[in-house]
N, C-alpha and C positions, 0 to 999 in steps of 0.2 A: 373475550375474547375479542383479538383482533385481527381480520384478516386483513394481508396487504402483500404488494411483490415485497422481494429482497431490496429494489431500491428505498423502497418506501420506509422498509425495515432501516436501512441505513440511516435514514434522515431520521425517525424515532428513538432511534440507539445512539445517535450523535448530537442530539438534541435535548436528551435525558445524561450524559455526560457532561453537558452542558451549562446545564443545571446544578448538576455534583459540584463543577468545579466551581462555581461560581456561588454556591452556599459555605465550598470550603474556603473560598477565598474572603466570605463575608465574616466566617466563622473564626477564621484565622486575625482578623482586625478586631472584630467585637470580645472576642476570648480573656482580654489584656488591657489595660489601659496604662497611662505614666498621668499623675496630674501633679500641679502643685500647686492647687488651690486649697485654701485654707481646711483643713478636716469637716469642717460643718461644711462645708459647701459640696464636699466630694460627689454624692448622689448625683448631682446635677452634671457631672464629669463622666458618670458611667454609661458607658454604650450600652444598647440594649441587646440582651445576649441572656437567650434562654437555654442555657445546656441541654437537657434533658428533651426538648422540644426540637434542636438543631440535630442529635443522635438518632433521634426514630426517621425526620425527614432524610437523614443520609440514610438508614438502612433500608428505608423506604425505596429510595434511588438506586442503591446497588439492587437490593432485589428485581427492581424492573430491571435493568440493565442483565443481570443474569439471566431475567425469563428472554430477553430483547436475544443477547447475544445466544442463548440455547435454540431458539426457533432455528435463526439463520443457520447454525449449526446443523440442525438437522437437517433443514433444507438445501443446506450445500454437500452432506454429504447422502442424499435420498436424488439428486434433481440432476439428471444426465442432460447437459449442455446440447442441442442443438446441430448435426453435423459433427459431431465427435461420437466417442464410446466411452467416455470419462464424464464425472460425475465433477460440479462443480467446485467440492476440494480438489480433484486432482487437479483440474485446469488453472487452478489460481496454481498450483506449483510448476506447468506444464509451459505456461503466458513467462514466466521468466527464464526458463530454460530457452522454447523459441526465440523469444527475444536476444538472447545472448547469441544462438546462435544464427540470427538473421545478422548481428551486427558484425558476429568474427566474419563472415561469409561475406558480405558487401564490404569490408575493411579489404579481403583477401580478392575479389573481384577488381577492386580499383587500382593494383596492384598491378605494374607492366611485368611482362614476361620477362622482360631485363633491363637492371635499372640501376644509374650509378651510383655507389656508394660515395656520398660528400664527403669530403674530407678526408677520403684515404685514396692516398697516391704515395706510393711506395718503389724506391732503385734497389734492384735485384742484380745484381753481377753486371751493373753499370747501363742495366735498362730501366725505364723508366715506367710503371706498373699502375695502371688504374683498374681499381678492384669494384667489382661489379656485383651485386644479388638478382641472382635466378629461381623464376618461380620454380617451383619443384612440384609443380599440380597444372591441370590441364583447363586451363583458364574460362572454357568455356563451360564445361563441364561446373564449376566453381558457379558462375554467374547461372546455370540450369538450374544448380539447387540452392541460390541465394533467393530465384525467383518464386521457386517451388515454397521456401520458407517464408515468405513474402506473402506470400497468397493465402498458405495455412493459418499466419497469425491472423490475417484480417480475416479469415473466417470463424476462427475460435473465438477471438473479440467481439464479433457481431454474433455472434450462438449465445456466448456469455450476454451479452450487451440485451440481447433479447430475452432470453429467459428473465435474466435480474428484471426485467420491467413489464414482462407477462405473466408468469406463473408465481402463484400466491402461496403464504401459507403463513399461518396461523400462531400465535404470540398469545398465552394465556396471561390473564386477567390475574 
C-alpha cells in the first residue's frame, strides 16, 4: 500500500502512463524489422524483442494504472473540498461552469451601456441613421456578480489545491 496526496497520485499516474507509452513505442519499433542482408546474416539485424515479456509488462502497468485511477476516483468521490459543500468530483464539474460564468460576466461588464455598431449606417426616408447597441441589463449588477463569481472561483480553486496537496489516499499494491 502506498499513502500519498492526490497531487502525488496524479504524478504516479503520469509516470506509469509514460512508462506504458514508452514500452508500447519500443514494442512498435522492435516487433518487426526489414532486412536486406544475406539470409545467413539475418539474425544480426533482428532487434531484441520478447513478445511474452513485453505483454506481461504492459498488463502489469495497466493493472497499476487502474489501481491508481480507482484510488483517485474513490478519493474524489468521498473527499469534500474545504469551503464548499461539494466533493472533488463535483468541483471538477463546477470549475469549468464557474469559469465560463466569470468569462461571460467579464465580457458583459466591459460593454458600454450604449455603443455605436461599427459599419451600420443607414438612410431612412432621407435621414442618415447610426445604429447603437444598448445594454439591456444593469452594468453595476453585472460587475457585482462578476466580482462575486471571481471570488468564488478563486476560493474553490484554492480549496481544491489545498485538499489535493494535504489530504491523503491509499493506493493498493
